[in-house]
N, C-alpha and C positions, 0 to 999 in steps of 0.2 A: 430574661428580657427576648424580646424578638423585633425584627424589622421587618415589613411587608412591603414591597415595591409593587403598588396598585398600578401606578399608569407612567408611560413614558409620552412626551410630545413629540409629534412626529415628524417636527421641522425644528427641533433642537435637541438638545440632551436634558432638557427640565424633567422633573420627575414629581410625583405625588407617591405619598407612602404613608404608613402609619409605625409608630416605634414605642413599643410596649413596654413598659416600665412597671417596676412594683408600687409605683405613685400615680399612675394612670398611663392613658395613650396620648403620645403626641403626633399632632397630624403635620405633615412635611409637606412644603417646605415650612421651616418654622424660624422665627426670630425669637432670641433669648433675652428679654432683657437683664441687664448686668445688676446685679447684687453683692459687691465687691465683699463689702464687710458683714452679710448676711442680711442686708436690706437693699432694695430699689429705693436711691435716693427721693425722699420727697414724696413718695406714693405707700399707701397703705397695703397690705395683703388683701383685704376684702376689694379695693380698687384694681388691683392686680389682677384678680380672679374674675370679677363679678364685670366690671366694665372696661378693663384694656383686654382681658380675654388670654393672658397668658397662660401657656401651658408648661413652661418650665421656664426657671430663671436660674442664675451662675452665680456661687461664692468664689472667693478665691483662698486658695491655700496660703500664700504668703500672709495676706491682711489676717484671715481668720486666727493664723496659727499665734500672731504677735498679740491681738485682741480680738476676744476675750480670752483666747487662749485654749489648750485643747482638754485640759481638766474640766473647764466650765462647760464647753460643748459636750462632752460625753457624759458630764453630769446630767445634762439637759437630756442624753437620749439622742444625741446627734443633732444636726442642723434643722432638720425638719422639726423637730419639737422647740428647737431652742426659739426660732423664728416665727413659729406658728403657719409655715408653708407646707400644706400637706400633696403637693404636686410635686413632679420630679425636680430634680436640682442637678446642676453640673458643676463641679469646680477645676477651674484653671490650676494646674501645677505650681504656680508660680513663678516658672520660670522667664517668663515676660517682666515680670515686677523686677526679679534679680537682674534680669538685663538690663533695666532701665535706671539701676541705681549705681551704673558705670564704676566712677571712683570709688563705691564703697562694698565694691564685692571683687571677690577673686577665684576663678574658676581653677579645678585641676581635676585630674583622674576619677577621685573620688567622688565629686560634688563640687557645690560651691560654697563660700564662707562670705558671707555678707552682713554690714552693719543694719541694723533697724533704723530704720527712717523716723521712728518716734522717739528714742532716747540714745541711739547710737551702740545699743548693746550687740556683741558678735553673737553669729547664730549659724548653723551649717545644715543645710541640704544635703542630702544624698539621694541616689534614685529609690533607695531602699527605705529611707525615713520619709520622703515625699509620698510613698505607698501606704506606709503605716498612717500618716497624718490624713489622708483623704478616706481611709478606712473608719478613723476617728471621726472625721467631720462628716460622714455617712451620706455622703453624694451618690445618686443613683448611676451617674456616668463620673469618671474620674479620667484626669490626663496624666499622660507619662512626662517625665521630668525631661527637658529639653533645654539646648542652648537658641534662644532666638538671636540669631544672628542682625547686626545693624545694616541700614541700608545709606548710603553705597558700603560694598563690603568686598575686598578683593578676593579674586578666586582662590588664593589660597589659605587664606583665614575660612572662607566658605570649608573647603572642602576638610579642612580640620575639625571646625566646628561640627559638620555634618557627620563624621566620623565617631565623636566624640557624644553626638547623640544618640548615635544608632547602637553603640556600645551603652549607653544609659539605657535606652529603650531595653535592652536584653536583660538588664538587671532589673527593672521595673516588671517586666513581664514574669521573672524568676519570682520576686518577690509578692507578686500580686498572686501567683499560684500558691504560694507557701502559707498566704494569709485568708483569713475569712471574713465576709462581713459582722459588722459587729451587731446589729439593730434587727436581723431577720428579713432582709431583704436583698435581693441582688444587685451587685454592684458590677459596671461595664468599665473595661480599660479601652479608651483612644490613645494610639502611638498618634505622634505628630509628624508629618511629613515637612523637612526642610529645604535648604537649598539655595537661598537666597534668590535672585533674578537669574543664575544658570540653570540652563535647560537642561543640560547633562546631569547636573546634580539633583536637580528636580525627578529627573528619570529614574537616577540611582535611589535616591530615597524613597519614592514612591512604590518602586518595584520591593526595594528593602522592608518598607511598612506593609503592603500586602501580602508578603510570603509570611509575617506573623500571625495572620488568621485571627487577628482581634475582633470583637464585635462591631466595632466602627472606627472609622480614621478621620484624623483632623489633618488640616493643611494649616502650618504656621509662618510666622516671617514674612508675612505680607501684609500690606497696608501699614508699613513703618517708614513711608515716606517716598516711596518709588511711584512713578507715574501710574494712573489706572490701566491705561493699556498694558504696563508690563505685569502689572497685578492678574489682568485678564488672561494674558499668554500665559502664564505661570501655572495658573487656575487649571486652564483645559490641558494643559499639559500632564497635570498631575490626575484630572477625572477621567483622562482616556486610560488610565492603568488602574487605578482604584477598583477593586471590586464591585462591579453593579449590585450585588443582593446585600451590602453594607451603607450603613450611612456614611454620608459625608460632611464635614462639618467646618467652614473656612472660618477660622478664628479672627477676632477683630474688626470684622468688615459688617456695614460701613454705611455709605449714604445709601437712600432710597434706590438712586440708580445701580450701583453697586449692586446690591441685593437682585436687581432684576436681571442682572447682567451677568450674574453669577448663578444665579438659579437656572440658567439660560443653558450655562455650562454645566450642570450636573450635579450642584451642590444643594444639600437638604437642610442644614443648620448654619444659623447666623446668628453671633451676638456683636455689641458696640456700645460704648457709653456713648456714641454722639447723641442718640434723641434726648437723654436726660441731661447731659451735659450741655448741649446747644439748647436745650428747654431753660436751664439757669441763667442763659446769656439772652433770653428774649427771642432766640431762632426757633419758629413753627415748621414742621413741614406739611404741606397739604397736595392734594392732587393736583393742584394747579401751580405751583411751586413751593418756594420759601418764603416766608414772612419775617422780615424783622419787625418785630411788634414794637421797640422803641422810636420807631422812625415816626416824625411829626405826621406822616398822611395817614395814620391811624388815630390820631388823637381825638376827633369826632367822628370816627367810624363805629356806628352802634349795632352793625349788624353781628351777627354770632360768631365765633371763633371759625367756624368751617360747618357751613350747611351741609354738606357730605360727610360730616365726621361721624364716628360711631361710638364716641365715648359722651357722656353726660355733660362734660365741661362745653363740649362742641356745641350745645344748645342752650346752655344756660349764660354763657358769661359772652360779652362782646368783646370785640378786638378795643375798642376806648378805654375799657374797663381794666383789660389785662395791661394795656399799655399805662395806666395809671397805678396798678401796683407794682410793676415793674421798676419805674422811676419812684416809688416810693419805697423801694427795697422791702417790700411784704414779703413774709414766707411762703402766702397762698400765691404768690405769683408762680414761684418755682413748682409748686404744687399742680397748678392748672396746666401749666405748659408741658410738667412733665407726662400729667396724664394724655393729654391732647396727644404729643408725640410719640407715645408707646403705642398709644390707642392706634393712631395713623400706620405706624410700622406693623403691627399686628395684622391690622385689616389689610395692609395691601400684600403679606404674604398668603393671607387666605384668600385674596382674590386671585393670585397667581397661581394657587393649588385649584380653583374652581375653573380655571380657565386652562390650566394644562390639561385637566380631566376631560373638557368639552371642547377642545381641540383649538383654541383661540389665542391659544399664550402669545406667539411671536408677532402677532398683528397687534394684538395689545400693549405686549411689553415696548415695543418701537414707537409705538404711541406714546406711551408713558413716561418713558425714560427723556422725551425731548419736553414733556411738561414739568415733569419732577425736576428738573435741573433749573428752570427758571427763577428769576428773583421778580417778587412781585412788590 
């Protein structure tokens, strides 16, 4: 794998680059649609590739380990073969999912014991087993096993959690070095910066992660309930420390405004369930703001979904028709809205990349964050 930093904006820390993987080149900054269980909800692979123009998607270790299970995925020849996606894949380690189980998990020095949300069965993840599982799933980029601290979080808990995450990281790196990819292409390990919203802990963690000299680095534990300004402040603290010649991935973020603000802070990669989850509830993102397609005002609006949109659904279907489908609870409603929202996110980061390269990023960004936040 190789990361090429091609251009840095003169008025911000925004960057444009390329990330070369065994399944193709990713142009950064990039948004990664979330395919938790091996599928991006309500969207075919062909639509992802040809219409939405997704360059990389996510899978999740926790969910794929439980269903369909490692035996099935390995039997298929890895997740790429299993789900028919021939472009890059990133897998989250499952740390966030285990964190979200709350009363159904127990952390120790060795790892995390948890109960399946499906049938209540008991399982155990260690840093070593999570590396082995992700080797078997076969993603191009795999994540270290960490603890995602809640928000708010007291300083004592945050310190202890951070120390545990760092000790787990050392074990992940050792196990990763001891093992080989299973399917004939390179895999890269990304450590995760933690530290809640405490500046000194974020600095400590960023310095520790940077010292490991892994291929790329991630920032976790943000967008978990803290105010946006705290998220931006912690992101800036970390990007000031993480090496400039390696990709930076901000996990689980966020709204279109969040993306643009964090691109300006030097983030290269994003993922979030928001575009597809909101789509299933009738919320559409557009360049002019947010549309709640359920509202009465769209009932007789026969204009296309988004005249500036980049996907076929934007040009084919009207707002009135999509509203009708949503109120009838038709499956097609989720499909149309998901394609639209993901297409919007991918076109937004593509435009950001263009603006970074031509020198107009900050002027454009400052205008767009006002427009994107409006409710239409």
